Backbone of each chain as ProteinMPNN parsed JSONL, in Angstrom:
{"seq_chain_A": "XXXXXXXXXXXXXXXXXXXXXXXXXXXXXXXXXXXXXXXXXXXXXXXXXXXXXXXXXXXXXXXXXXXXXXXXXXXXXXXXXXXXXXXXXXXXXXXXXXXXXXXXXXXXXXXXXXXXXXXXXXXXXXXXXXXXXXXXXXXXXXXXXXXXX", "coords_chain_A": {"N_chain_A": [[96.703, 51.531, 125.713], [100.006, 51.728, 126.639], [102.055, 54.352, 127.61], [105.403, 55.552, 127.707], [106.251, 57.764, 129.896], [108.14, 58.252, 131.69], [110.971, 59.666, 133.415], [114.097, 59.735, 131.818], [117.555, 59.069, 131.515], [119.559, 60.999, 129.433], [122.148, 61.714, 128.624], [125.241, 60.398, 127.455], [128.587, 59.234, 127.804], [130.988, 60.118, 125.452], [131.046, 58.819, 121.996], [128.005, 57.53, 120.428], [127.412, 54.221, 119.872], [127.036, 52.306, 116.801], [126.25, 49.726, 117.379], [124.866, 49.987, 119.783], [122.658, 51.397, 118.835], [121.536, 49.478, 117.149], [120.867, 47.498, 119.013], [118.951, 48.879, 120.44], [116.903, 49.061, 118.578], [116.293, 46.349, 118.253], [115.285, 45.859, 120.752], [112.647, 46.573, 120.621], [111.025, 44.681, 119.462], [109.092, 43.234, 120.788], [107.07, 44.992, 121.161], [104.33, 45.087, 119.735], [102.371, 46.791, 118.849], [103.523, 48.817, 117.549], [104.027, 50.348, 114.405], [105.721, 51.845, 112.968], [108.985, 53.09, 113.049], [110.982, 55.966, 113.584], [114.193, 57.148, 113.107], [116.682, 59.371, 114.054], [119.984, 60.238, 113.47], [122.642, 62.058, 114.571], [125.648, 63.012, 113.153], [129.148, 63.631, 113.442], [130.587, 66.11, 111.522], [133.248, 66.672, 109.189], [134.007, 69.56, 108.998], [135.49, 72.313, 107.192], [137.643, 74.639, 108.585], [139.145, 77.885, 109.264], [141.633, 77.304, 110.418], [142.068, 74.655, 109.858], [140.848, 71.244, 109.523], [137.844, 70.016, 111.003], [138.142, 67.736, 113.618], [136.666, 66.571, 115.522], [134.052, 66.925, 118.021], [133.88, 68.418, 121.175], [131.68, 67.971, 123.653], [129.819, 69.711, 126.166], [127.632, 70.399, 128.939], [125.006, 72.141, 130.657], [124.056, 70.295, 132.853], [121.907, 69.578, 134.652], [119.852, 71.388, 133.993], [119.632, 70.772, 131.314], [118.743, 68.098, 131.316], [116.215, 68.504, 132.341], [115.138, 70.054, 130.283], [115.165, 68.211, 128.185], [113.28, 66.453, 129.203], [110.989, 68.04, 129.122], [110.718, 68.327, 126.372], [110.215, 65.691, 125.663], [107.709, 65.299, 126.945], [106.164, 67.18, 125.567], [106.297, 66.186, 122.965], [105.028, 63.705, 123.219], [102.49, 64.642, 123.81], [101.788, 65.908, 121.471], [102.048, 64.2, 119.278], [101.114, 60.955, 117.977], [102.475, 58.658, 119.712], [104.187, 55.664, 120.627], [106.546, 55.048, 121.963], [109.631, 56.686, 122.963], [113.0, 57.602, 122.63], [115.874, 59.316, 123.609], [119.222, 60.085, 123.121], [122.231, 61.726, 123.903], [125.558, 62.738, 123.31], [128.252, 63.438, 125.621], [131.451, 64.976, 126.213], [134.271, 64.047, 124.111], [133.543, 63.536, 120.704], [134.579, 61.958, 117.905], [135.006, 62.945, 114.407], [132.708, 61.583, 112.058], [131.501, 59.914, 113.813], [128.668, 59.154, 115.981], [126.648, 61.518, 117.658], [124.132, 62.184, 118.488], [121.099, 60.552, 119.072], [117.959, 59.958, 118.215], [114.959, 58.359, 118.699], [111.923, 57.386, 117.75], [108.729, 55.833, 118.077], [105.741, 54.713, 116.599], [102.286, 53.908, 115.894], [101.922, 54.541, 113.212], [103.494, 55.852, 110.187], [103.511, 58.677, 109.657], [103.274, 60.172, 112.064], [105.617, 59.324, 113.286], [107.681, 60.293, 111.577], [107.182, 63.093, 111.769], [107.391, 63.604, 114.517], [110.073, 62.967, 115.029], [111.468, 64.939, 113.64], [110.507, 67.239, 114.922], [111.475, 66.831, 117.55], [114.284, 66.842, 117.212], [114.709, 69.462, 116.261], [113.827, 70.928, 118.478], [115.691, 70.129, 120.413], [118.044, 71.214, 119.365], [117.485, 73.928, 119.562], [116.75, 74.478, 122.24], [118.085, 73.141, 124.341], [120.558, 73.333, 126.815], [123.381, 72.731, 125.679], [126.784, 72.636, 124.886], [129.437, 73.089, 122.511], [132.729, 72.35, 121.5], [134.385, 72.689, 118.544], [136.895, 70.737, 117.49], [139.916, 71.447, 115.972], [142.198, 70.522, 113.467], [145.494, 69.28, 114.414], [146.739, 70.574, 116.398], [145.573, 71.322, 118.798], [143.825, 73.4, 118.492], [140.616, 75.115, 118.547], [137.12, 75.812, 117.871], [134.272, 77.474, 119.059], [131.154, 75.977, 118.74], [128.021, 76.864, 117.218], [124.59, 76.59, 117.063], [122.387, 77.03, 114.253]], "CA_chain_A": [[98.064, 51.678, 125.21], [100.861, 52.282, 127.684], [103.085, 55.253, 127.1], [106.512, 55.732, 128.638], [106.507, 59.172, 130.184], [109.067, 58.374, 132.822], [112.22, 60.376, 133.187], [115.19, 58.854, 131.421], [118.812, 59.783, 131.355], [119.846, 61.229, 128.018], [123.566, 61.877, 128.303], [126.182, 59.281, 127.486], [129.956, 59.714, 127.601], [131.614, 59.737, 124.181], [130.156, 58.541, 120.868], [126.947, 56.522, 120.524], [127.879, 53.21, 118.915], [126.014, 51.675, 115.948], [125.794, 48.529, 118.072], [123.847, 50.436, 120.742], [121.47, 51.728, 118.033], [120.961, 48.202, 116.696], [120.249, 46.832, 120.173], [117.735, 49.631, 120.774], [115.866, 48.642, 117.618], [115.916, 44.971, 118.584], [114.531, 45.887, 122.003], [111.243, 46.938, 120.381], [110.314, 43.646, 118.717], [107.943, 42.741, 121.551], [106.009, 46.02, 121.177], [103.746, 44.818, 118.421], [101.453, 47.854, 118.395], [104.313, 49.759, 116.746], [104.064, 50.075, 112.965], [106.723, 52.706, 112.322], [110.038, 53.737, 113.831], [111.817, 56.952, 112.895], [115.456, 57.308, 113.824], [117.576, 60.422, 113.594], [121.331, 60.127, 114.015], [123.516, 63.201, 114.275], [127.03, 62.553, 112.98], [130.096, 64.76, 113.442], [131.03, 66.401, 110.15], [134.611, 67.214, 109.101], [133.958, 70.894, 108.383], [136.76, 73.034, 107.007], [137.718, 75.92, 109.288], [140.323, 78.656, 108.851], [142.867, 76.692, 110.919], [142.178, 73.229, 109.542], [139.608, 70.466, 109.405], [137.296, 69.582, 112.292], [138.448, 66.328, 113.906], [135.693, 66.067, 116.495], [133.429, 67.949, 118.862], [133.858, 68.118, 122.612], [130.421, 68.494, 124.185], [129.575, 69.87, 127.599], [126.24, 70.822, 129.117], [124.461, 72.496, 131.98], [123.384, 68.991, 132.814], [120.618, 69.525, 135.354], [118.862, 72.108, 133.193], [119.469, 70.044, 130.046], [117.89, 66.925, 131.545], [114.852, 69.032, 132.459], [114.701, 70.476, 128.941], [114.862, 66.979, 127.443], [112.028, 65.914, 129.718], [109.904, 68.879, 128.591], [110.573, 67.987, 124.949], [109.529, 64.383, 125.647], [106.292, 65.473, 127.291], [105.505, 67.919, 124.478], [106.19, 65.315, 121.796], [103.97, 62.724, 123.502], [101.199, 65.325, 123.754], [101.524, 66.421, 120.13], [102.068, 63.142, 118.252], [100.674, 59.633, 118.434], [103.704, 57.884, 119.877], [104.211, 54.55, 121.585], [107.684, 55.336, 122.836], [110.59, 57.689, 122.524], [114.297, 57.528, 123.301], [116.812, 60.346, 123.173], [120.565, 59.99, 123.708], [123.159, 62.739, 123.401], [126.912, 62.559, 123.839], [129.084, 64.443, 126.288], [132.86, 64.651, 125.971], [134.735, 64.128, 122.718], [133.019, 62.627, 119.681], [135.374, 62.196, 116.695], [134.257, 63.041, 113.142], [132.224, 60.302, 111.532], [130.786, 59.152, 114.845], [127.313, 59.625, 116.286], [126.535, 62.281, 118.91], [122.72, 62.325, 118.857], [120.272, 59.423, 118.648], [116.544, 60.17, 118.546], [114.289, 57.133, 118.257], [110.499, 57.449, 118.098], [107.945, 54.714, 117.548], [104.326, 55.06, 116.505], [101.553, 52.949, 115.057], [101.931, 54.936, 111.79], [104.716, 56.553, 109.781], [103.46, 60.15, 109.637], [103.593, 60.669, 113.418], [107.029, 59.04, 113.579], [108.487, 61.287, 110.842], [106.992, 64.458, 112.278], [107.909, 63.693, 115.892], [111.54, 62.959, 115.049], [111.929, 66.268, 113.221], [110.173, 68.165, 116.002], [112.37, 66.609, 118.695], [115.643, 67.285, 116.867], [114.717, 70.929, 116.216], [113.709, 71.411, 119.86], [116.974, 69.902, 121.091], [119.036, 72.18, 118.871], [117.142, 75.301, 119.964], [116.367, 74.73, 123.639], [118.792, 72.382, 125.377], [121.857, 73.976, 127.036], [124.538, 71.89, 125.358], [127.803, 73.474, 124.264], [130.355, 72.225, 121.771], [133.969, 72.873, 120.93], [134.824, 71.97, 117.35], [138.347, 70.567, 117.576], [140.417, 71.698, 114.615], [143.588, 70.14, 113.21], [146.172, 68.428, 115.394], [147.503, 71.419, 117.32], [144.814, 71.741, 119.974], [142.965, 74.556, 118.204], [139.193, 74.805, 118.532], [136.172, 76.894, 117.613], [132.999, 77.156, 119.725], [130.07, 75.714, 117.788], [126.773, 77.577, 117.494], [123.515, 76.109, 116.182], [121.671, 78.068, 113.496]], "C_chain_A": [[98.927, 52.363, 126.277], [101.931, 53.164, 127.072], [104.162, 55.438, 128.16], [106.782, 57.216, 128.829], [107.591, 59.342, 131.231], [110.362, 59.071, 132.411], [113.315, 59.379, 132.84], [116.445, 59.669, 131.236], [119.197, 59.827, 129.876], [121.343, 61.175, 127.722], [124.356, 60.584, 128.418], [127.576, 59.863, 127.249], [130.497, 59.209, 126.275], [130.578, 59.394, 123.123], [129.09, 57.503, 121.194], [127.256, 55.473, 119.461], [126.735, 52.675, 118.061], [125.434, 50.422, 116.599], [124.692, 48.866, 119.09], [122.538, 50.754, 120.012], [120.758, 50.439, 117.611], [120.235, 47.495, 117.84], [118.959, 47.54, 120.59], [116.591, 49.234, 119.852], [115.357, 47.247, 118.001], [115.042, 44.918, 119.841], [113.054, 46.185, 121.824], [110.426, 45.837, 119.69], [109.083, 43.123, 119.445], [106.796, 43.752, 121.584], [105.28, 45.997, 119.838], [102.673, 45.811, 117.996], [102.185, 48.895, 117.553], [104.261, 49.337, 115.279], [105.15, 50.855, 112.263], [107.708, 53.243, 113.353], [110.628, 54.846, 112.968], [113.037, 57.187, 113.766], [116.218, 58.461, 113.205], [118.914, 60.221, 114.275], [122.117, 61.355, 113.595], [124.954, 62.711, 114.239], [127.966, 63.757, 112.879], [130.73, 64.899, 112.055], [132.425, 67.034, 110.178], [134.589, 68.549, 108.359], [135.36, 71.473, 108.213], [136.673, 74.379, 107.726], [138.991, 76.631, 108.844], [141.62, 77.947, 109.249], [143.003, 75.203, 110.625], [140.811, 72.561, 109.506], [139.168, 70.011, 110.794], [137.558, 68.077, 112.468], [137.467, 65.712, 114.898], [135.042, 67.232, 117.208], [133.49, 67.483, 120.301], [132.628, 68.8, 123.208], [130.479, 68.648, 125.707], [128.144, 70.385, 127.734], [126.012, 71.338, 130.524], [123.501, 71.344, 132.258], [122.022, 68.965, 133.493], [119.524, 70.211, 134.544], [118.587, 71.361, 131.882], [118.56, 68.829, 130.225], [116.422, 67.352, 131.69], [114.299, 69.409, 131.093], [114.357, 69.252, 128.09], [113.517, 66.406, 127.898], [110.828, 66.718, 129.205], [109.647, 68.562, 127.12], [109.833, 66.647, 124.811], [108.032, 64.542, 125.895], [105.538, 66.144, 126.145], [105.312, 67.017, 123.263], [105.106, 64.25, 122.003], [102.589, 63.364, 123.384], [100.798, 65.639, 122.313], [101.364, 65.32, 119.082], [101.61, 61.813, 118.852], [101.888, 58.715, 118.52], [103.525, 56.767, 120.883], [105.397, 54.735, 122.523], [108.724, 56.208, 122.153], [111.884, 57.54, 123.315], [115.195, 58.621, 122.729], [118.135, 60.102, 123.893], [121.436, 61.062, 123.074], [124.513, 62.545, 124.072], [127.377, 63.743, 124.666], [130.537, 64.019, 126.067], [133.151, 64.648, 124.475], [134.065, 63.068, 121.843], [133.793, 62.926, 118.388], [134.485, 62.302, 115.446], [133.884, 61.644, 112.656], [131.47, 59.483, 112.564], [129.494, 59.87, 115.251], [127.271, 60.327, 117.651], [125.085, 62.445, 119.374], [121.927, 61.165, 118.249], [118.856, 59.684, 119.153], [115.765, 59.032, 117.906], [112.832, 57.216, 118.714], [109.744, 56.327, 117.396], [106.468, 55.04, 117.667], [103.59, 53.93, 115.791], [101.74, 53.25, 113.563], [103.098, 55.864, 111.458], [104.663, 58.065, 109.946], [103.857, 60.727, 110.999], [105.073, 60.452, 113.744], [107.944, 60.048, 112.879], [108.413, 62.654, 111.512], [107.57, 64.613, 113.681], [109.433, 63.748, 115.89], [112.077, 64.326, 114.643], [111.699, 67.297, 114.336], [111.183, 68.057, 117.149], [113.783, 67.125, 118.405], [115.715, 68.815, 116.852], [114.636, 71.517, 117.625], [115.025, 71.254, 120.619], [117.975, 70.974, 120.673], [118.765, 73.584, 119.413], [117.125, 75.499, 121.479], [117.122, 73.968, 124.714], [120.199, 72.971, 125.554], [123.038, 73.003, 126.936], [125.508, 72.773, 124.58], [128.826, 72.574, 123.593], [131.571, 72.976, 121.281], [134.273, 72.051, 119.702], [136.351, 71.941, 117.385], [138.907, 70.61, 116.167], [141.883, 71.291, 114.518], [144.166, 69.301, 114.336], [146.817, 69.247, 116.503], [146.74, 71.898, 118.533], [143.958, 72.979, 119.753], [141.497, 74.136, 118.304], [138.38, 76.06, 118.257], [134.887, 76.514, 118.346], [131.9, 77.047, 118.681], [128.81, 76.472, 118.209], [125.705, 77.067, 116.533], [122.826, 77.272, 115.489], [120.207, 78.082, 113.865]], "O_chain_A": [[98.598, 53.451, 126.75], [102.623, 52.768, 126.134], [103.874, 55.476, 129.356], [107.461, 57.843, 128.016], [107.919, 60.466, 131.612], [110.774, 59.063, 131.251], [113.449, 58.329, 133.469], [116.389, 60.834, 130.842], [119.161, 58.815, 129.175], [121.757, 60.65, 126.688], [124.169, 59.793, 129.342], [127.718, 60.877, 126.566], [130.469, 58.008, 126.005], [129.386, 59.638, 123.307], [129.248, 56.7, 122.114], [127.352, 55.799, 118.277], [125.597, 52.594, 118.525], [124.265, 50.094, 116.394], [123.717, 48.128, 119.235], [121.452, 50.429, 120.494], [119.536, 50.331, 117.706], [119.139, 46.963, 117.664], [118.002, 46.904, 121.032], [115.45, 49.089, 120.29], [114.152, 47.005, 118.064], [114.178, 44.051, 119.977], [112.282, 46.065, 122.775], [109.256, 46.048, 119.37], [108.145, 42.631, 118.819], [105.681, 43.416, 121.985], [105.573, 46.781, 118.935], [102.121, 45.693, 116.902], [101.559, 49.747, 116.923], [104.422, 48.164, 114.941], [105.476, 50.58, 111.108], [107.316, 53.779, 114.39], [110.76, 54.684, 111.755], [112.939, 57.395, 114.975], [116.385, 58.528, 111.987], [118.987, 60.054, 115.493], [122.24, 61.652, 112.407], [125.423, 62.071, 115.18], [127.609, 64.78, 112.296], [131.312, 63.964, 111.506], [132.743, 67.825, 111.066], [135.087, 68.657, 107.238], [136.28, 71.17, 108.974], [135.746, 75.157, 107.501], [139.816, 76.056, 108.134], [142.598, 77.983, 108.502], [143.945, 74.561, 111.088], [139.771, 73.219, 109.465], [139.989, 69.669, 111.644], [137.243, 67.266, 111.597], [137.437, 64.497, 115.091], [135.431, 68.385, 117.024], [133.199, 66.329, 120.617], [132.541, 70.027, 123.262], [131.086, 67.849, 126.42], [127.522, 70.764, 126.741], [126.744, 71.002, 131.455], [122.312, 71.406, 131.945], [121.078, 68.384, 132.957], [118.413, 69.695, 134.418], [117.453, 71.325, 131.405], [117.705, 68.563, 129.381], [115.512, 66.662, 131.23], [113.143, 69.125, 130.779], [113.368, 69.262, 127.357], [112.721, 65.936, 127.084], [109.782, 66.151, 128.892], [108.499, 68.531, 126.675], [108.953, 66.489, 123.965], [107.202, 64.001, 125.164], [104.429, 65.741, 125.793], [104.274, 67.079, 122.604], [104.359, 63.93, 121.078], [101.638, 62.732, 122.924], [99.614, 65.636, 121.976], [100.629, 65.489, 118.109], [101.706, 61.583, 120.058], [102.279, 58.08, 117.54], [102.8, 56.909, 121.868], [105.262, 54.595, 123.738], [108.693, 56.43, 120.943], [111.857, 57.372, 124.535], [115.259, 58.819, 121.516], [118.17, 59.934, 125.112], [121.388, 61.282, 121.864], [124.591, 62.227, 125.258], [126.965, 64.883, 124.452], [130.819, 62.857, 125.773], [132.378, 65.178, 123.677], [134.023, 61.885, 122.182], [133.678, 64.021, 117.838], [133.358, 61.809, 115.433], [134.629, 60.677, 112.818], [130.863, 58.466, 112.227], [129.27, 61.031, 114.906], [127.777, 59.816, 118.649], [124.839, 62.806, 120.525], [122.071, 60.846, 117.069], [118.589, 59.637, 120.354], [115.9, 58.773, 116.71], [112.54, 57.129, 119.907], [110.076, 55.929, 116.279], [106.003, 55.565, 118.678], [104.219, 53.087, 115.151], [101.721, 52.335, 112.74], [103.62, 56.565, 112.325], [105.658, 58.678, 110.334], [104.669, 61.649, 111.081], [105.703, 61.286, 114.395], [108.862, 60.591, 113.492], [109.432, 63.287, 111.787], [108.171, 65.64, 113.997], [110.024, 64.498, 116.667], [113.037, 64.818, 115.238], [112.571, 68.109, 114.647], [111.679, 69.066, 117.651], [114.401, 67.767, 119.254], [116.669, 69.398, 117.368], [115.311, 72.503, 117.924], [115.422, 72.139, 121.376], [118.661, 71.564, 121.508], [119.698, 74.339, 119.69], [117.454, 76.585, 121.956], [116.826, 74.133, 125.898], [120.947, 73.099, 124.585], [123.596, 72.537, 127.93], [125.101, 73.558, 123.723], [129.063, 71.448, 124.031], [131.476, 74.073, 120.728], [134.408, 70.831, 119.797], [137.009, 72.979, 117.32], [138.436, 69.902, 115.277], [142.703, 71.658, 115.36], [143.432, 68.691, 115.114], [147.38, 68.687, 117.444], [147.205, 72.794, 119.237], [143.426, 73.548, 120.706], [141.169, 72.958, 118.164], [138.857, 77.188, 118.383], [134.451, 75.365, 118.272], [131.742, 77.931, 117.838], [128.567, 76.69, 119.396], [125.896, 77.108, 115.318], [122.694, 78.359, 116.052], [119.444, 78.887, 113.332]]}, "seq_chain_B": "XXXXXXXXXXXXXXXXXXXXXXXXXXXXXXXXXXXXXXXXXXXXXXXXXXXXXXXXXXXXXXXXXXXXXXXXXXXXXXX", "coords_chain_B": {"N_chain_B": [[123.146, 89.49, 149.683], [124.137, 86.171, 148.671], [124.919, 84.469, 145.686], [125.133, 81.545, 143.723], [127.016, 81.519, 140.845], [127.216, 80.3, 137.59], [129.326, 79.507, 134.878], [129.381, 78.777, 131.422], [130.827, 77.03, 128.615], [132.409, 79.172, 126.269], [132.174, 81.314, 127.954], [133.004, 80.523, 130.451], [135.667, 80.343, 129.933], [136.317, 83.034, 129.57], [135.699, 84.055, 132.08], [137.494, 82.646, 133.514], [136.933, 80.651, 135.226], [134.599, 78.107, 136.32], [132.559, 78.491, 138.072], [131.387, 80.783, 140.586], [130.923, 82.501, 143.694], [128.614, 85.022, 143.995], [128.345, 88.162, 145.336], [125.599, 90.023, 145.968], [123.388, 92.886, 145.669], [120.24, 93.363, 147.387], [117.053, 92.933, 145.725], [117.934, 92.684, 143.119], [117.812, 92.618, 139.572], [117.665, 90.514, 136.616], [118.617, 91.977, 134.431], [120.157, 93.996, 135.659], [122.05, 92.44, 136.901], [123.28, 91.347, 134.643], [124.551, 93.641, 133.639], [126.393, 94.079, 135.691], [127.957, 91.815, 135.5], [129.118, 92.198, 132.975], [130.621, 94.371, 133.492], [132.507, 93.352, 135.242], [133.66, 91.382, 133.649], [134.687, 92.446, 130.908], [135.082, 91.343, 128.353], [132.886, 89.834, 127.872], [130.982, 91.463, 126.832], [131.018, 91.343, 124.096], [129.952, 88.941, 123.532], [127.272, 86.685, 122.822], [124.826, 85.779, 125.118], [122.594, 83.918, 127.261], [120.693, 84.19, 130.288], [120.111, 82.013, 132.877], [117.956, 81.581, 135.537], [117.822, 79.744, 138.345], [117.7, 77.51, 136.645], [116.014, 78.313, 134.613], [115.527, 80.065, 131.675], [115.712, 83.541, 131.682], [114.131, 86.745, 131.412], [115.221, 90.226, 131.301], [113.823, 91.762, 133.215], [113.23, 90.123, 135.327], [113.331, 89.308, 138.765], [116.092, 88.394, 140.8], [116.148, 87.808, 143.409], [116.274, 85.557, 146.072], [117.086, 83.555, 144.439], [118.795, 80.492, 143.819], [120.737, 79.584, 142.08], [122.501, 80.914, 139.281], [122.958, 80.832, 135.836], [125.162, 81.432, 133.145], [124.688, 81.269, 129.789], [126.113, 80.443, 126.79], [125.58, 80.446, 123.129], [123.624, 77.613, 122.089], [124.647, 74.278, 121.175], [123.858, 71.726, 120.663], [123.213, 68.43, 119.261]], "CA_chain_B": [[122.856, 88.068, 149.464], [125.148, 85.54, 147.821], [124.313, 83.588, 144.684], [126.07, 80.711, 142.965], [126.971, 81.864, 139.419], [127.906, 79.277, 136.806], [129.692, 79.93, 133.521], [129.499, 77.631, 130.515], [131.455, 77.207, 127.302], [133.39, 80.246, 126.124], [132.031, 82.265, 129.057], [133.863, 80.011, 131.523], [137.042, 80.714, 129.555], [136.48, 84.471, 129.831], [135.681, 84.254, 133.536], [138.635, 81.939, 134.099], [136.42, 79.7, 136.222], [133.287, 77.561, 135.955], [131.54, 79.071, 138.954], [131.863, 81.623, 141.678], [129.852, 83.029, 144.539], [128.426, 86.434, 143.665], [127.71, 88.923, 146.417], [124.73, 90.945, 145.239], [122.42, 93.689, 146.432], [118.846, 92.909, 147.354], [116.209, 93.456, 144.632], [118.66, 92.68, 141.852], [117.123, 91.988, 138.446], [118.552, 89.856, 135.649], [119.262, 93.02, 133.624], [121.205, 94.639, 136.47], [123.098, 91.43, 137.077], [123.985, 91.276, 133.355], [125.442, 94.806, 133.584], [127.503, 93.884, 136.637], [128.825, 90.776, 134.935], [129.884, 92.745, 131.858], [131.596, 95.278, 134.091], [133.613, 92.557, 135.778], [134.292, 90.656, 132.542], [134.344, 93.245, 129.72], [135.084, 90.542, 127.117], [131.548, 89.241, 127.676], [130.139, 92.402, 126.071], [131.018, 90.943, 122.68], [129.406, 87.587, 123.399], [125.83, 86.478, 123.023], [124.527, 84.759, 126.123], [121.326, 83.983, 127.983], [120.863, 83.989, 131.723], [119.117, 81.118, 133.48], [117.802, 81.724, 136.985], [117.331, 78.445, 138.818], [117.524, 76.618, 135.476], [114.989, 78.802, 133.701], [116.019, 81.247, 130.958], [114.919, 84.63, 132.254], [114.227, 88.081, 130.814], [115.937, 91.202, 132.121], [113.038, 92.344, 134.316], [113.006, 89.127, 136.384], [114.094, 89.489, 140.006], [116.839, 87.195, 141.179], [116.091, 87.606, 144.848], [115.936, 84.187, 146.485], [117.557, 82.544, 143.476], [119.918, 79.755, 144.389], [121.834, 79.538, 141.105], [122.345, 81.652, 138.031], [123.906, 80.301, 134.856], [125.362, 82.201, 131.914], [124.672, 80.244, 128.754], [126.418, 80.868, 125.423], [124.697, 79.776, 122.156], [123.548, 76.161, 122.22], [125.322, 73.574, 120.078], [123.514, 70.307, 120.725], [122.821, 67.759, 118.017]], "C_chain_B": [[123.957, 87.479, 148.592], [124.478, 84.486, 146.941], [125.433, 82.784, 144.013], [125.923, 81.072, 141.477], [127.807, 80.853, 138.651], [128.136, 79.771, 135.383], [129.877, 78.699, 132.648], [130.222, 78.037, 129.226], [132.471, 78.339, 127.307], [133.317, 81.247, 127.281], [132.859, 81.824, 130.275], [135.325, 80.346, 131.216], [137.305, 82.183, 129.879], [136.564, 84.723, 131.333], [136.885, 83.6, 134.213], [138.226, 80.946, 135.178], [135.022, 79.238, 135.798], [132.185, 78.077, 136.861], [132.186, 79.909, 140.035], [130.659, 82.074, 142.499], [129.803, 84.534, 144.321], [127.728, 87.108, 144.845], [126.909, 90.045, 145.759], [123.838, 91.727, 146.183], [121.065, 92.995, 146.418], [118.155, 93.513, 146.135], [116.928, 93.524, 143.291], [117.795, 92.02, 140.768], [118.162, 91.335, 137.531], [119.317, 90.905, 134.831], [120.396, 93.706, 134.376], [122.379, 93.687, 136.683], [123.947, 91.322, 135.801], [124.985, 92.448, 133.24], [126.646, 94.631, 134.506], [128.515, 92.862, 136.111], [129.721, 91.37, 133.841], [130.896, 93.788, 132.341], [132.8, 94.483, 134.611], [134.385, 91.84, 134.672], [133.965, 91.36, 131.23], [134.3, 92.425, 128.425], [133.713, 89.911, 126.851], [130.61, 90.182, 126.923], [130.002, 91.983, 124.62], [130.327, 89.607, 122.461], [127.902, 87.593, 123.583], [125.667, 85.475, 124.155], [123.161, 84.998, 126.748], [121.605, 83.71, 129.448], [119.724, 83.104, 132.231], [119.126, 81.317, 134.99], [117.132, 80.443, 137.482], [116.857, 77.576, 137.651], [116.412, 77.047, 134.533], [115.52, 80.056, 133.015], [115.097, 82.417, 131.268], [115.192, 85.961, 131.563], [114.812, 89.061, 131.829], [115.142, 91.737, 133.323], [112.879, 91.394, 135.507], [113.902, 89.405, 137.592], [114.867, 88.213, 140.327], [116.996, 87.087, 142.694], [115.691, 86.156, 145.112], [116.346, 83.133, 145.454], [118.697, 81.772, 144.128], [121.054, 79.598, 143.383], [121.474, 80.288, 139.834], [123.381, 81.092, 137.065], [123.957, 81.207, 133.641], [125.587, 81.212, 130.775], [124.991, 80.831, 127.383], [125.509, 80.127, 124.44], [124.781, 78.251, 122.254], [124.126, 75.477, 120.974], [125.001, 72.092, 120.082], [123.166, 69.751, 119.355], [124.018, 67.263, 117.245]], "O_chain_B": [[124.63, 88.204, 147.86], [123.609, 83.731, 147.378], [126.529, 83.292, 143.774], [124.836, 80.947, 140.914], [128.954, 80.579, 139.005], [127.257, 80.373, 134.767], [130.458, 77.702, 133.077], [130.226, 79.198, 128.817], [133.287, 78.457, 128.221], [134.291, 81.949, 127.556], [133.353, 82.661, 131.032], [136.118, 80.6, 132.123], [138.367, 82.539, 130.391], [137.395, 85.504, 131.798], [137.249, 83.952, 135.335], [139.059, 80.461, 135.943], [134.351, 79.906, 135.012], [131.016, 78.102, 136.475], [133.366, 79.761, 140.351], [129.521, 82.027, 142.034], [130.812, 85.229, 144.445], [126.663, 86.677, 145.288], [127.469, 90.907, 145.081], [123.565, 91.318, 147.312], [120.781, 92.158, 145.561], [118.631, 94.502, 145.578], [116.571, 94.327, 142.428], [117.137, 91.008, 141.009], [119.364, 91.571, 137.655], [120.509, 90.748, 134.568], [121.46, 93.966, 133.813], [123.542, 94.088, 136.647], [125.172, 91.22, 135.867], [126.119, 92.263, 132.798], [127.771, 94.984, 134.153], [129.728, 93.015, 136.251], [130.918, 91.089, 133.783], [131.899, 94.05, 131.677], [133.95, 94.887, 134.443], [135.606, 91.705, 134.743], [133.066, 90.929, 130.508], [133.564, 92.77, 127.5], [133.423, 89.504, 125.727], [129.565, 89.757, 126.431], [128.978, 92.243, 123.987], [130.139, 89.187, 121.319], [127.338, 88.364, 124.359], [126.311, 84.426, 124.147], [122.645, 86.116, 126.764], [122.606, 83.09, 129.807], [118.545, 83.403, 132.042], [120.171, 81.232, 135.635], [116.016, 80.113, 137.081], [115.771, 76.996, 137.677], [115.92, 76.242, 133.742], [115.919, 81.008, 133.686], [113.877, 82.319, 131.14], [116.322, 86.264, 131.181], [114.891, 88.783, 133.026], [115.731, 92.121, 134.334], [112.442, 91.814, 136.579], [115.088, 89.7, 137.442], [114.365, 87.103, 140.15], [117.863, 86.37, 143.193], [114.838, 85.611, 144.411], [115.993, 81.96, 145.584], [119.474, 82.335, 144.9], [122.214, 79.49, 143.779], [120.329, 80.298, 139.382], [124.541, 80.9, 137.43], [122.929, 81.691, 133.167], [126.536, 80.428, 130.786], [124.217, 81.636, 126.865], [124.739, 79.264, 124.859], [125.85, 77.681, 122.471], [124.094, 76.028, 119.873], [125.775, 71.285, 119.568], [122.866, 70.491, 118.418], [123.862, 66.675, 116.175]]}, "name": "protein", "num_of_chains": 2, "seq": "XXXXXXXXXXXXXXXXXXXXXXXXXXXXXXXXXXXXXXXXXXXXXXXXXXXXXXXXXXXXXXXXXXXXXXXXXXXXXXXXXXXXXXXXXXXXXXXXXXXXXXXXXXXXXXXXXXXXXXXXXXXXXXXXXXXXXXXXXXXXXXXXXXXXXXXXXXXXXXXXXXXXXXXXXXXXXXXXXXXXXXXXXXXXXXXXXXXXXXXXXXXXXXXXXXXXXXXXXXXXXXXXXXXX"}
């Protein structure tokens, strides 16, 4: 069984389109050892803040360190779970509310590994990857720096 | 020695710049560097941040001699 451990670029400018997600799924039809995909999509929520409603998040990152952190997460997930392949994409720049900023896609022979790996990867990204976000509020250029819990 | 210091997120706003060259004494540790930073930018005292030395988050006792870049990282917000 061949596993993809190679380094891959994670960051994309702006939102991740549903069309891109669909094409990624279609790209796996030839990998017939896969029995289960798990997909996590992070979507920008219109939270209410003191100065108005969130209209989007503007992401930035310490890109070199972040790419390394993503690679470490990939390696750890491959070591821990029975996975055939794994794809992670995260937005930089502005992502409006209702659009997708994170796409985690893991494939395994069986569902349990796929479920568990996707949760593990998302939690690791939130805790350990140097990505920063401004929550854009209202129409007047206000913003609040976002902080993961 | 001189070190490239990079500021991210709200810390870049406080510093008024994304990076600067820091002239430092030999044998500087992360903890001493943190104190110097907060002296230069008092508003950072109120902020939570981690310090990465050559892209690795480092504790206060770590020496930053021979480091090529130091980054000040506010709370992460990915996802």
